[in-house]
Each structure stands twice: as C-alpha cells, then as structure tokens.
N, C-alpha and C positions, 0 to 999 in steps of 0.2 A: 504494500500500500504506500502511496505517496506521503511524504512528510513535509515537503515545502509548502508554504502558503499558496504559491502560484499553482503548484501541482494539484493541491486539494481543490482550488477554485476551478481548474480545468476539468476535474472529475465532476464537480457539481454542474458545470455548464454542459458538459457532454451528456450527462444524464437527462437534463432538461431538453436539450436538442433532440436526443434520441426519442424521448416521449412525444415531442411535437412531430417529428418525422414519421413515427409509427402511426400517429393519428391521421396525418395527411395521406399516407399511403393507403391506410384503411378506407378513408373517405373516397379516394380515387378508385379503389377496387370495387367499392359498393356502387359508385356511379356507373362504372363500365359494366358491372354485372347487371344492373337494372336495365341498362340500354340493351344488352345482349338478350335478356329475358323478354323484353318487349318485342324485339325482332323475332325471336324464336316463337313467340305466341302469335306472330303475324299481326301484331297490333300496330299498324302503320301510324295511326294518329298519335298514339302514345309515344312511339319511337321518335317521331318528328318533333314532338314536344320536348322530349328528353335530350335531343341532339345538341342544342346550344349549351345547355348546362353541363353536359358530359364533356363536350369539346373544351369548354372553359376550364373545367376541372383538370383535364389532361394537360392543357397549356400551362396552367398554374403549377402543376406538379413538375413539369419540365423546367419551368422558370426557377422553382425552388431547389431543383437538383434531386428530387425524389426519383425521377426517371430521366433517362437521357433523351436528348432531342429527337434522335432517330426512332427511339421506342415510342415517343409521343406521336410522331408522324405515322408510324406503323399502326398504332391503335386507331387513330382517327381515320386513316385510309381504309382499314378493314371494316370498321363500324359503318362508315359511309357507304362502302361497296355493298355491304349486306343490306343496308336500308334501301339503296337504289334497286337492288335485285328484288326486294320485297315490294317496292312500289311498282316495278315493271311487271311483276308476276301477276297473272290473272287471279282474281279472288276465288278461293275455294268455296264451292257451294255446299 
C-alpha cells in the first residue's frame, strides 16, 4: 500500500474515477441494449425514437474515453444499418 500523501491521494482519485467510468459504461451498454431490443422486436417507431439518445450516449462515451472512437463508429454504423434494414423490410402480417 502507498505511504506518501500524493500516492494515497492518487489511490482515492483512481477509485472515484473508476466508479464514474463503470457507471458511464453501464449506462452506455443499457442504451445500446435497449436500441438492439427495439430493433429485434421490429419496433420501428420505438427504435427511431431511441436512435438520437443512443447515438448521443455513444458519442459521449467516446469523448470521455470509455470506448475508442472507432468502436463508437462501429456501434453507430451497425445500429443504423439494422434500423435501415428494418425500415426497408416489409411489415410482417
């Protein structure tokens, strides 16, 4: 265990930042999961409604360093492609 004042302070800061990062990553995963579920249920209206909030969460996570920029782009691209496929698909009767 650290003994210097500055080392102890770094430990405290790291614990706080870890807690914040875990919360942010969890919120990101929940947003993406909700979007994927809406697409899986073929709920076009719900998915379109969730799209801006989900993209915003992905962009913020990339800005904060929770995920890398290319990962954020990949998430957005795949979600958008699935939504477009859903919108273009004929409605199941």
